[in-house]
N, CA, C, O and the ligand as a Tripos MOL2 file, in Angstrom:
@<TRIPOS>MOLECULE
protein
  221   219    56     0     0
PROTEIN
NO_CHARGES

@<TRIPOS>ATOM
      1 N           0.8400   -1.2010    0.0000 N.3       1 MET1
      2 CA          0.0000    0.0000    0.0000 C.3       1 MET1
      3 C           0.8750    1.2530    0.0000 C.2       1 MET1
      4 O           1.7970    1.3780    0.8060 O.2       1 MET1
      5 N           0.5900    2.1290   -0.8680 N.am      2 THR2
      6 CA          1.3500    3.3730   -0.8540 C.3       2 THR2
      7 C           0.7180    4.3610    0.1180 C.2       2 THR2
      8 O          -0.4720    4.6690    0.0550 O.2       2 THR2
      9 N           1.5510    4.8320    0.9980 N.am      3 LYS3
     10 CA          1.0540    5.7830    1.9850 C.3       3 LYS3
     11 C           1.6310    7.1600    1.7080 C.2       3 LYS3
     12 O           2.0730    7.8670    2.6130 O.2       3 LYS3
     13 N           1.6140    7.5150    0.4470 N.am      4 GLY4
     14 CA          2.1450    8.8150    0.0860 C.3       4 GLY4
     15 C           3.6570    8.8740    0.1710 C.2       4 GLY4
     16 O           4.2350    9.9340    0.4120 O.2       4 GLY4
     17 N           4.2970    7.7300   -0.0260 N.am      5 GLY5
     18 CA          5.7470    7.7110    0.0490 C.3       5 GLY5
     19 C           6.3840    8.1390   -1.2580 C.2       5 GLY5
     20 O           5.7070    8.3840   -2.2560 O.2       5 GLY5
     21 N           7.6900    8.2220   -1.2220 N.am      6 CYS6
     22 CA          8.4490    8.5840   -2.4080 C.3       6 CYS6
     23 C           8.2260    7.5470   -3.5040 C.2       6 CYS6
     24 O           8.3730    6.3530   -3.2460 O.2       6 CYS6
     25 N           7.8800    7.9610   -4.7050 N.am      7 PRO7
     26 CA          7.6320    7.0170   -5.7950 C.3       7 PRO7
     27 C           8.8780    6.2550   -6.2190 C.2       7 PRO7
     28 O           8.7820    5.2280   -6.8900 O.2       7 PRO7
     29 N          10.0200    6.7420   -5.8390 N.am      8 ILE8
     30 CA         11.2620    6.0810   -6.2230 C.3       8 ILE8
     31 C          11.6420    5.0110   -5.2190 C.2       8 ILE8
     32 O          11.8560    3.8560   -5.5880 O.2       8 ILE8
     33 N          11.7280    5.3880   -3.9530 N.am      9 CYS9
     34 CA         12.2360    4.4500   -2.9590 C.3       9 CYS9
     35 C          11.2000    4.1050   -1.8900 C.2       9 CYS9
     36 O          11.4100    3.1840   -1.1010 O.2       9 CYS9
     37 N          10.0890    4.8350   -1.8590 N.am     10 GLY10
     38 CA          9.0320    4.5070   -0.9200 C.3      10 GLY10
     39 C           9.1960    5.1160    0.4540 C.2      10 GLY10
     40 O           8.3620    4.9120    1.3360 O.2      10 GLY10
     41 N          10.2540    5.8540    0.6340 N.am     11 LYS11
     42 CA         10.4610    6.5040    1.9310 C.3      11 LYS11
     43 C           9.4690    7.6560    2.1090 C.2      11 LYS11
     44 O           8.8820    8.1460    1.1450 O.2      11 LYS11
     45 N           9.2990    8.0700    3.3540 N.am     12 PRO12
     46 CA          8.4050    9.2160    3.6130 C.3      12 PRO12
     47 C           8.8640   10.4440    2.8390 C.2      12 PRO12
     48 O          10.0570   10.7240    2.7210 O.2      12 PRO12
     49 N           7.8910   11.1550    2.3240 N.am     13 VAL13
     50 CA          8.1860   12.3170    1.4950 C.3      13 VAL13
     51 C           8.5570   13.5180    2.3470 C.2      13 VAL13
     52 O           7.9290   13.8010    3.3670 O.2      13 VAL13
     53 N           9.5830   14.2090    1.9060 N.am     14 ALA14
     54 CA          9.9490   15.4530    2.5770 C.3      14 ALA14
     55 C           9.2140   16.6040    1.9110 C.2      14 ALA14
     56 O           9.1240   16.6780    0.6850 O.2      14 ALA14
     57 N           8.6930   17.4930    2.7310 N.am     15 ALA15
     58 CA          7.8600   18.5710    2.2120 C.3      15 ALA15
     59 C           8.6030   19.3830    1.1640 C.2      15 ALA15
     60 O           8.0100   19.8280    0.1810 O.2      15 ALA15
     61 N           9.8870   19.5750    1.3700 N.am     16 SER16
     62 CA         10.6380   20.4250    0.4490 C.3      16 SER16
     63 C          10.9540   19.7220   -0.8590 C.2      16 SER16
     64 O          11.3230   20.3700   -1.8390 O.2      16 SER16
     65 N          10.8120   18.4000   -0.8860 N.am     17 TYR17
     66 CA         11.1570   17.6610   -2.1040 C.3      17 TYR17
     67 C           9.9610   16.9440   -2.7060 C.2      17 TYR17
     68 O          10.1240   16.0850   -3.5730 O.2      17 TYR17
     69 N           8.7700   17.2860   -2.2590 N.am     18 ARG18
     70 CA          7.5840   16.6150   -2.7600 C.3      18 ARG18
     71 C           7.6050   16.5370   -4.2770 C.2      18 ARG18
     72 O           8.0620   17.4830   -4.9200 O.2      18 ARG18
     73 N           7.1270   15.4450   -4.8800 N.am     19 PRO19
     74 CA          6.5920   14.2840   -4.1680 C.3      19 PRO19
     75 C           7.6570   13.2660   -3.8130 C.2      19 PRO19
     76 O           7.3580   12.0840   -3.6480 O.2      19 PRO19
     77 N           8.8800   13.7080   -3.6960 N.am     20 PHE20
     78 CA          9.9680   12.7790   -3.4240 C.3      20 PHE20
     79 C          10.4940   12.9640   -2.0090 C.2      20 PHE20
     80 O          10.0760   13.8650   -1.2810 O.2      20 PHE20
     81 N          11.4290   12.0800   -1.6370 N.am     21 CYS21
     82 CA         11.9340   12.1370   -0.2770 C.3      21 CYS21
     83 C          13.2230   12.9320   -0.2080 C.2      21 CYS21
     84 O          13.6210   13.4130    0.8530 O.2      21 CYS21
     85 N          13.8700   13.0620   -1.3620 N.am     22 SER22
     86 CA         15.1620   13.7370   -1.3450 C.3      22 SER22
     87 C          15.5390   14.1520   -2.7580 C.2      22 SER22
     88 O          14.8920   13.7570   -3.7270 O.2      22 SER22
     89 N          16.5730   14.9360   -2.8620 N.am     23 VAL23
     90 CA         17.0120   15.4090   -4.1720 C.3      23 VAL23
     91 C          17.4060   14.2660   -5.1100 C.2      23 VAL23
     92 O          16.9970   14.2620   -6.2710 O.2      23 VAL23
     93 N          18.1960   13.2930   -4.6270 N.am     24 PRO24
     94 CA         18.5740   12.1920   -5.5170 C.3      24 PRO24
     95 C          17.3810   11.4900   -6.1370 C.2      24 PRO24
     96 O          17.4160   11.1160   -7.3090 O.2      24 PRO24
     97 N          16.3290   11.3110   -5.3600 N.am     25 CYS25
     98 CA         15.1530   10.6270   -5.8900 C.3      25 CYS25
     99 C          14.4400   11.4920   -6.9200 C.2      25 CYS25
    100 O          13.9960   10.9880   -7.9520 O.2      25 CYS25
    101 N          14.3280   12.7630   -6.6540 N.am     26 ALA26
    102 CA         13.7120   13.6650   -7.6140 C.3      26 ALA26
    103 C          14.5220   13.6800   -8.9020 C.2      26 ALA26
    104 O          13.9740   13.6890  -10.0040 O.2      26 ALA26
    105 N          15.8250   13.6810   -8.7370 N.am     27 ASP27
    106 CA         16.7280   13.6810   -9.8720 C.3      27 ASP27
    107 C          16.5650   12.4230  -10.7050 C.2      27 ASP27
    108 O          16.5160   12.4640  -11.9340 O.2      27 ASP27
    109 N          16.4810   11.2960   -9.9930 N.am     28 LEU28
    110 CA         16.3410   10.0200  -10.6620 C.3      28 LEU28
    111 C          15.0530    9.9550  -11.4630 C.2      28 LEU28
    112 O          15.0290    9.4420  -12.5820 O.2      28 LEU28
    113 N          14.0010   10.4710  -10.8890 N.am     29 ASP29
    114 CA         12.7230   10.4580  -11.5890 C.3      29 ASP29
    115 C          12.7800   11.3520  -12.8090 C.2      29 ASP29
    116 O          12.2260   11.0210  -13.8570 O.2      29 ASP29
    117 N          13.4440   12.4760  -12.6730 N.am     30 LEU30
    118 CA         13.5930   13.3830  -13.7960 C.3      30 LEU30
    119 C          14.3520   12.7020  -14.9200 C.2      30 LEU30
    120 O          13.9970   12.8310  -16.0920 O.2      30 LEU30
    121 N          15.3980   11.9770  -14.5540 N.am     31 GLN31
    122 CA         16.1760   11.2650  -15.5530 C.3      31 GLN31
    123 C          15.3060   10.2710  -16.3090 C.2      31 GLN31
    124 O          15.3540   10.1920  -17.5370 O.2      31 GLN31
    125 N          14.5200    9.5210  -15.5670 N.am     32 ARG32
    126 CA         13.6220    8.5510  -16.1940 C.3      32 ARG32
    127 C          12.6810    9.2490  -17.1590 C.2      32 ARG32
    128 O          12.4280    8.7870  -18.2720 O.2      32 ARG32
    129 N          12.1770   10.3680  -16.6920 N.am     33 TRP33
    130 CA         11.2180   11.1120  -17.4910 C.3      33 TRP33
    131 C          11.8760   11.5980  -18.7780 C.2      33 TRP33
    132 O          11.2960   11.5240  -19.8610 O.2      33 TRP33
    133 N          13.0910   12.0920  -18.6320 N.am     34 LEU34
    134 CA         13.7990   12.6010  -19.8100 C.3      34 LEU34
    135 C          14.1140   11.4730  -20.7750 C.2      34 LEU34
    136 O          13.9930   11.6300  -21.9890 O.2      34 LEU34
    137 N          14.5190   10.3380  -20.2310 N.am     35 ASP35
    138 CA         14.8680    9.1990  -21.0820 C.3      35 ASP35
    139 C          13.6620    8.6770  -21.8300 C.2      35 ASP35
    140 O          13.7650    8.2530  -22.9810 O.2      35 ASP35
    141 N          12.5140    8.7090  -21.1670 N.am     36 GLY36
    142 CA         11.3470    8.0650  -21.7570 C.3      36 GLY36
    143 C          10.5250    8.9650  -22.6480 C.2      36 GLY36
    144 O          10.3990    8.7310  -23.8500 O.2      36 GLY36
    145 N           9.9710    9.9940  -22.0480 N.am     37 ASP37
    146 CA          8.9260   10.7230  -22.7550 C.3      37 ASP37
    147 C           9.4140   11.9540  -23.4950 C.2      37 ASP37
    148 O           8.8040   12.4020  -24.4660 O.2      37 ASP37
    149 N          10.5060   12.4810  -23.0230 N.am     38 TYR38
    150 CA         10.9100   13.7620  -23.5650 C.3      38 TYR38
    151 C          11.7280   13.5660  -24.8330 C.2      38 TYR38
    152 O          12.9500   13.7140  -24.8350 O.2      38 TYR38
    153 N          11.0340   13.2350  -25.8990 N.am     39 VAL39
    154 CA         11.7050   13.0270  -27.1760 C.3      39 VAL39
    155 C          11.3460   14.1660  -28.1070 C.2      39 VAL39
    156 O          10.1720   14.3940  -28.4010 O.2      39 VAL39
    157 N          12.3420   14.8660  -28.5620 N.am     40 ILE40
    158 CA         12.0770   16.0180  -29.4240 C.3      40 ILE40
    159 C          11.7130   15.5420  -30.8360 C.2      40 ILE40
    160 O          10.6600   15.8980  -31.3660 O.2      40 ILE40
    161 N          12.5710   14.7580  -31.4200 N.am     41 SER41
    162 CA         12.2660   14.2460  -32.7560 C.3      41 SER41
    163 C          13.1810   13.0750  -33.0680 C.2      41 SER41
    164 O          14.2420   12.9170  -32.4630 O.2      41 SER41
    165 N          12.7630   12.2740  -33.9990 N.am     42 ASP42
    166 CA         13.5410   11.0840  -34.3310 C.3      42 ASP42
    167 C          14.8160   11.4160  -35.0870 C.2      42 ASP42
    168 O          15.8920   10.9160  -34.7580 O.2      42 ASP42
    169 N          14.6920   12.2530  -36.0910 N.am     43 ASN43
    170 CA         15.8710   12.5430  -36.9050 C.3      43 ASN43
    171 C          16.6640   13.7280  -36.3740 C.2      43 ASN43
    172 O          17.8250   13.9130  -36.7410 O.2      43 ASN43
    173 N          16.0490   14.5260  -35.5170 N.am     44 GLY44
    174 CA         16.7370   15.6520  -34.9420 C.3      44 GLY44
    175 C          16.9900   16.7720  -35.9270 C.2      44 GLY44
    176 O          17.7820   17.6780  -35.6670 O.2      44 GLY44
    177 N          16.3220   16.7060  -37.0450 N.am     45 VAL45
    178 CA         16.5270   17.7270  -38.0670 C.3      45 VAL45
    179 C          15.4170   18.7650  -37.9840 C.2      45 VAL45
    180 O          14.2290   18.4450  -37.9830 O.2      45 VAL45
    181 N          15.8390   19.9890  -37.9170 N.am     46 ILE46
    182 CA         14.8560   21.0660  -37.9550 C.3      46 ILE46
    183 C          14.9040   21.7030  -39.3420 C.2      46 ILE46
    184 O          15.9030   22.3090  -39.7310 O.2      46 ILE46
    185 N          13.8310   21.5560  -40.0590 N.am     47 GLU47
    186 CA         13.8300   22.0700  -41.4240 C.3      47 GLU47
    187 C          13.4730   23.5420  -41.4570 C.2      47 GLU47
    188 O          12.6410   24.0270  -40.6890 O.2      47 GLU47
    189 N          14.1130   24.2170  -42.3490 N.am     48 ASP48
    190 CA         13.8290   25.6360  -42.5130 C.3      48 ASP48
    191 C          12.6540   25.7870  -43.4590 C.2      48 ASP48
    192 O          12.7740   25.6180  -44.6730 O.2      48 ASP48
    193 N          11.5120   26.1120  -42.8630 N.am     49 VAL49
    194 CA         10.2790   26.1410  -43.6610 C.3      49 VAL49
    195 C          10.2050   27.3890  -44.5350 C.2      49 VAL49
    196 O           9.3440   27.5030  -45.4070 O.2      49 VAL49
    197 N          11.1190   28.3170  -44.2880 N.am     50 SER50
    198 CA         11.0780   29.5390  -45.0880 C.3      50 SER50
    199 C          11.7160   29.3280  -46.4650 C.2      50 SER50
    200 O          11.5370   30.1300  -47.3820 O.2      50 SER50
    201 N          12.4630   28.2270  -46.5840 N.am     51 LYS51
    202 CA         13.0580   27.9260  -47.8910 C.3      51 LYS51
    203 C          11.9890   27.4560  -48.8540 C.2      51 LYS51
    204 O          11.0130   26.8250  -48.4470 O.2      51 LYS51
    205 N          12.1640   27.7550  -50.1050 N.am     52 PRO52
    206 CA         11.2320   27.2090  -51.0990 C.3      52 PRO52
    207 C          11.3970   25.7060  -51.2110 C.2      52 PRO52
    208 O          12.5160   25.1980  -51.2720 O.2      52 PRO52
    209 N          10.2850   25.0000  -51.2380 N.am     53 ALA53
    210 CA         10.3340   23.5530  -51.2980 C.3      53 ALA53
    211 C          10.8010   23.0650  -52.6540 C.2      53 ALA53
    212 O          11.3950   21.9940  -52.7730 O.2      53 ALA53
    213 N          10.5310   23.8440  -53.6520 N.am     54 ASP54
    214 CA         10.9000   23.4670  -55.0200 C.3      54 ASP54
    215 C          12.0330   24.3430  -55.5090 C.2      54 ASP54
    216 O          11.8960   25.5630  -55.6040 O.2      54 ASP54
    217 N          13.1800   23.6950  -55.8260 N.am     55 ARG55
    218 CA         14.2700   24.5350  -56.2980 C.3      55 ARG55
    219 C          14.7820   24.1130  -57.6610 C.2      55 ARG55
    220 O          15.7050   24.7300  -58.1930 O.2      55 ARG55
    221 ZN         13.0620    8.5160   -2.3700 Zn       56 ZN56
@<TRIPOS>BOND
     1     1     2 1
     2     2     3 1
     3     3     4 2
     4     3     5 am
     5     5     6 1
     6     6     7 1
     7     7     8 2
     8     7     9 am
     9     9    10 1
    10    10    11 1
    11    11    12 2
    12    11    13 am
    13    13    14 1
    14    14    15 1
    15    15    16 2
    16    15    17 am
    17    17    18 1
    18    18    19 1
    19    19    20 2
    20    19    21 am
    21    21    22 1
    22    22    23 1
    23    23    24 2
    24    23    25 am
    25    25    26 1
    26    26    27 1
    27    27    28 2
    28    27    29 am
    29    29    30 1
    30    30    31 1
    31    31    32 2
    32    31    33 am
    33    33    34 1
    34    34    35 1
    35    35    36 2
    36    35    37 am
    37    37    38 1
    38    38    39 1
    39    39    40 2
    40    39    41 am
    41    41    42 1
    42    42    43 1
    43    43    44 2
    44    43    45 am
    45    45    46 1
    46    46    47 1
    47    47    48 2
    48    47    49 am
    49    49    50 1
    50    50    51 1
    51    51    52 2
    52    51    53 am
    53    53    54 1
    54    54    55 1
    55    55    56 2
    56    55    57 am
    57    57    58 1
    58    58    59 1
    59    59    60 2
    60    59    61 am
    61    61    62 1
    62    62    63 1
    63    63    64 2
    64    63    65 am
    65    65    66 1
    66    66    67 1
    67    67    68 2
    68    67    69 am
    69    69    70 1
    70    70    71 1
    71    71    72 2
    72    71    73 am
    73    73    74 1
    74    74    75 1
    75    75    76 2
    76    75    77 am
    77    77    78 1
    78    78    79 1
    79    79    80 2
    80    79    81 am
    81    81    82 1
    82    82    83 1
    83    83    84 2
    84    83    85 am
    85    85    86 1
    86    86    87 1
    87    87    88 2
    88    87    89 am
    89    89    90 1
    90    90    91 1
    91    91    92 2
    92    91    93 am
    93    93    94 1
    94    94    95 1
    95    95    96 2
    96    95    97 am
    97    97    98 1
    98    98    99 1
    99    99   100 2
   100    99   101 am
   101   101   102 1
   102   102   103 1
   103   103   104 2
   104   103   105 am
   105   105   106 1
   106   106   107 1
   107   107   108 2
   108   107   109 am
   109   109   110 1
   110   110   111 1
   111   111   112 2
   112   111   113 am
   113   113   114 1
   114   114   115 1
   115   115   116 2
   116   115   117 am
   117   117   118 1
   118   118   119 1
   119   119   120 2
   120   119   121 am
   121   121   122 1
   122   122   123 1
   123   123   124 2
   124   123   125 am
   125   125   126 1
   126   126   127 1
   127   127   128 2
   128   127   129 am
   129   129   130 1
   130   130   131 1
   131   131   132 2
   132   131   133 am
   133   133   134 1
   134   134   135 1
   135   135   136 2
   136   135   137 am
   137   137   138 1
   138   138   139 1
   139   139   140 2
   140   139   141 am
   141   141   142 1
   142   142   143 1
   143   143   144 2
   144   143   145 am
   145   145   146 1
   146   146   147 1
   147   147   148 2
   148   147   149 am
   149   149   150 1
   150   150   151 1
   151   151   152 2
   152   151   153 am
   153   153   154 1
   154   154   155 1
   155   155   156 2
   156   155   157 am
   157   157   158 1
   158   158   159 1
   159   159   160 2
   160   159   161 am
   161   161   162 1
   162   162   163 1
   163   163   164 2
   164   163   165 am
   165   165   166 1
   166   166   167 1
   167   167   168 2
   168   167   169 am
   169   169   170 1
   170   170   171 1
   171   171   172 2
   172   171   173 am
   173   173   174 1
   174   174   175 1
   175   175   176 2
   176   175   177 am
   177   177   178 1
   178   178   179 1
   179   179   180 2
   180   179   181 am
   181   181   182 1
   182   182   183 1
   183   183   184 2
   184   183   185 am
   185   185   186 1
   186   186   187 1
   187   187   188 2
   188   187   189 am
   189   189   190 1
   190   190   191 1
   191   191   192 2
   192   191   193 am
   193   193   194 1
   194   194   195 1
   195   195   196 2
   196   195   197 am
   197   197   198 1
   198   198   199 1
   199   199   200 2
   200   199   201 am
   201   201   202 1
   202   202   203 1
   203   203   204 2
   204   203   205 am
   205   205   206 1
   206   206   207 1
   207   207   208 2
   208   207   209 am
   209   209   210 1
   210   210   211 1
   211   211   212 2
   212   211   213 am
   213   213   214 1
   214   214   215 1
   215   215   216 2
   216   215   217 am
   217   217   218 1
   218   218   219 1
   219   219   220 2
@<TRIPOS>SUBSTRUCTURE
     1 MET1         2 RESIDUE 1 A MET
     2 THR2         6 RESIDUE 1 A THR
     3 LYS3        10 RESIDUE 1 A LYS
     4 GLY4        14 RESIDUE 1 A GLY
     5 GLY5        18 RESIDUE 1 A GLY
     6 CYS6        22 RESIDUE 1 A CYS
     7 PRO7        26 RESIDUE 1 A PRO
     8 ILE8        30 RESIDUE 1 A ILE
     9 CYS9        34 RESIDUE 1 A CYS
    10 GLY10       38 RESIDUE 1 A GLY
    11 LYS11       42 RESIDUE 1 A LYS
    12 PRO12       46 RESIDUE 1 A PRO
    13 VAL13       50 RESIDUE 1 A VAL
    14 ALA14       54 RESIDUE 1 A ALA
    15 ALA15       58 RESIDUE 1 A ALA
    16 SER16       62 RESIDUE 1 A SER
    17 TYR17       66 RESIDUE 1 A TYR
    18 ARG18       70 RESIDUE 1 A ARG
    19 PRO19       74 RESIDUE 1 A PRO
    20 PHE20       78 RESIDUE 1 A PHE
    21 CYS21       82 RESIDUE 1 A CYS
    22 SER22       86 RESIDUE 1 A SER
    23 VAL23       90 RESIDUE 1 A VAL
    24 PRO24       94 RESIDUE 1 A PRO
    25 CYS25       98 RESIDUE 1 A CYS
    26 ALA26      102 RESIDUE 1 A ALA
    27 ASP27      106 RESIDUE 1 A ASP
    28 LEU28      110 RESIDUE 1 A LEU
    29 ASP29      114 RESIDUE 1 A ASP
    30 LEU30      118 RESIDUE 1 A LEU
    31 GLN31      122 RESIDUE 1 A GLN
    32 ARG32      126 RESIDUE 1 A ARG
    33 TRP33      130 RESIDUE 1 A TRP
    34 LEU34      134 RESIDUE 1 A LEU
    35 ASP35      138 RESIDUE 1 A ASP
    36 GLY36      142 RESIDUE 1 A GLY
    37 ASP37      146 RESIDUE 1 A ASP
    38 TYR38      150 RESIDUE 1 A TYR
    39 VAL39      154 RESIDUE 1 A VAL
    40 ILE40      158 RESIDUE 1 A ILE
    41 SER41      162 RESIDUE 1 A SER
    42 ASP42      166 RESIDUE 1 A ASP
    43 ASN43      170 RESIDUE 1 A ASN
    44 GLY44      174 RESIDUE 1 A GLY
    45 VAL45      178 RESIDUE 1 A VAL
    46 ILE46      182 RESIDUE 1 A ILE
    47 GLU47      186 RESIDUE 1 A GLU
    48 ASP48      190 RESIDUE 1 A ASP
    49 VAL49      194 RESIDUE 1 A VAL
    50 SER50      198 RESIDUE 1 A SER
    51 LYS51      202 RESIDUE 1 A LYS
    52 PRO52      206 RESIDUE 1 A PRO
    53 ALA53      210 RESIDUE 1 A ALA
    54 ASP54      214 RESIDUE 1 A ASP
    55 ARG55      218 RESIDUE 1 A ARG
    56 ZN56       221 GROUP 0 **** ****
C-alpha cells in the first residue's frame, strides 16, 4: 500500500522535495522522465520552412 511515500524508494516524502523524499530521488525520476517521454524528434533535423520547397 502506498502511503504517500516517495515514488522512487518509498520513503516518507519530505515537504521540500515533494513528491519525493530527497534530491537524488527527484533527480532520478527526472532522468527517467527525460529518457522516456521527452523526445524532441527522431531525426533531430529542424527544417527551414522559409526555404522554397521546389528549387
Ligand atoms: Zn526517495
